[in-house]
C-alpha positions in Angstrom: -6.7 62.1 -20.0 -6.7 65.1 -17.6 -8.8 68.0 -18.6 -10.7 66.0 -21.3 -14.4 65.5 -21.3 -16.5 63.6 -23.9 -19.9 65.2 -23.9 -23.2 63.7 -25.2 -24.5 66.5 -27.4 -27.9 67.5 -26.0 -27.6 71.1 -24.8 -28.1 73.9 -27.3 -24.6 75.4 -26.8 -23.1 71.9 -27.3 -25.0 71.5 -30.6 -23.8 74.9 -31.7 -20.1 74.0 -31.0 -20.6 70.5 -32.6 -22.0 72.0 -35.8 -19.5 74.8 -36.0 -16.5 72.5 -35.7 -17.9 70.0 -38.3 -19.0 72.8 -40.7 -15.5 74.3 -40.6 -13.3 71.3 -40.6 -15.2 68.7 -42.6 -16.9 71.0 -45.2 -15.5 74.5 -45.5 -11.9 73.6 -45.0 -12.4 71.1 -47.9 -14.0 73.6 -50.2 -17.6 72.5 -49.6 -19.2 75.8 -48.8 -22.9 76.2 -48.2 -23.7 72.5 -48.1 -23.5 71.6 -44.4 -26.9 71.0 -43.0 -27.1 71.2 -39.2 -30.7 70.0 -39.4 -29.8 66.8 -41.3 -32.6 64.4 -40.2 -30.2 61.4 -39.9 -28.3 63.1 -37.2 -30.7 62.3 -34.4 -32.0 58.8 -35.3 -32.0 56.1 -32.7 -28.6 54.4 -32.2 -26.7 57.6 -33.3 -24.7 59.3 -30.5 -23.2 62.7 -31.3 -20.2 63.6 -29.1 -18.3 66.8 -28.4 -14.7 66.6 -27.1 -13.7 69.4 -24.7 -10.3 70.0 -23.3 -10.2 72.2 -20.2 -13.8 73.3 -21.0 -13.0 74.3 -24.6 -14.8 72.5 -27.4 -12.2 71.2 -29.9 -13.5 67.9 -31.4 -16.5 66.0 -32.6 -17.7 62.7 -33.8 -20.8 60.6 -34.0 -21.0 57.0 -33.0 -23.6 54.9 -34.8 -24.4 51.6 -33.1 -25.3 48.9 -35.7 -26.6 46.3 -33.3 -24.5 43.5 -34.8 -21.5 44.1 -32.7 -20.2 46.9 -34.9 -20.3 50.7 -34.6 -19.3 53.4 -37.0 -17.0 56.3 -36.0 -18.5 59.1 -38.1 -17.5 62.6 -39.1 -14.4 62.9 -36.8 -13.1 66.4 -36.6 -10.6 68.3 -34.5 -10.4 72.1 -34.8 -7.5 73.0 -37.2 -5.6 75.0 -34.6 -5.6 72.0 -32.2 -4.7 69.3 -34.7 -1.4 67.4 -34.2 -1.5 67.7 -30.4 -2.9 64.3 -29.5 -6.5 65.3 -29.1 -7.6 62.9 -31.9 -6.0 60.0 -30.1 -7.8 61.0 -26.9 -11.1 61.3 -28.8 -10.5 57.9 -30.3 -9.8 56.2 -27.0 -12.9 57.8 -25.3 -15.2 56.8 -28.2 -13.8 53.3 -28.2 -14.8 53.1 -24.5 -18.3 54.2 -25.3 -18.6 51.7 -28.2 -17.5 48.9 -25.9 -20.1 50.0 -23.3 -22.7 49.6 -26.1 -21.4 46.0 -26.8 -19.5 46.8 -29.9 -16.4 44.7 -30.7 -15.6 46.3 -34.1 -15.3 49.9 -35.1 -15.7 51.0 -38.7 -14.8 54.3 -40.3 -14.9 56.0 -43.7 -11.4 57.7 -43.4 -10.5 60.8 -45.3 -7.3 60.2 -47.2 -5.6 63.0 -45.3 -6.3 61.1 -42.0 -5.0 57.6 -43.1 -1.7 58.1 -41.2 -3.6 58.8 -37.9 -5.9 55.8 -38.3 -3.1 53.4 -39.3 -1.0 54.6 -36.3 -3.9 54.0 -33.9 -4.6 50.4 -34.9 -7.0 50.7 -37.8 -6.7 48.5 -40.9 -8.1 49.0 -44.4 -11.2 46.9 -44.8 -14.1 47.5 -47.2 -17.2 47.2 -45.2 -20.0 48.9 -47.2 -19.2 50.3 -50.7 -22.6 52.0 -50.8 -21.3 54.4 -48.0 -18.7 55.9 -50.4 -20.9 58.7 -51.8 -21.2 62.4 -51.2 -18.6 63.7 -48.7 -17.3 60.1 -48.2 -16.8 59.5 -52.0 -13.0 59.8 -51.6 -12.7 58.0 -48.3 -11.0 54.7 -47.5 -13.0 52.3 -45.4 -11.2 50.9 -42.3 -12.0 48.8 -39.3 -10.6 48.3 -35.8 -11.2 45.4 -33.5 -11.8 46.6 -29.9 
């Protein structure tokens, strides 16, 4: 995974890149203008780990890993910059986040997958599995719940 770095989002410039990618790819590209909240209070709760994927120093992907404490973790708000999609960066991000989840003691990953991303998840070992129907609201209302044993 040469040239890749998974960064814990703590520095102001990393937060700016993290929010810019998420706002564009997960909200505006899906017609949800003016609703992204970079100050969402749930973003910085204990057990929630925001990550920025860089390739050769360039920020191009984001996710947040929520550790549940029961052996599971949730892979949230996964985004790769549109101009970089389809080049394998999502697979690298997935592998790197799986390593982090294992380090936290997780053996199961969960995700609310956008329907447009189902092919990616199925190709990388995820299976459809309803894990918490109450999650399927707001931006996740049209998602498919999946899990992956790690």
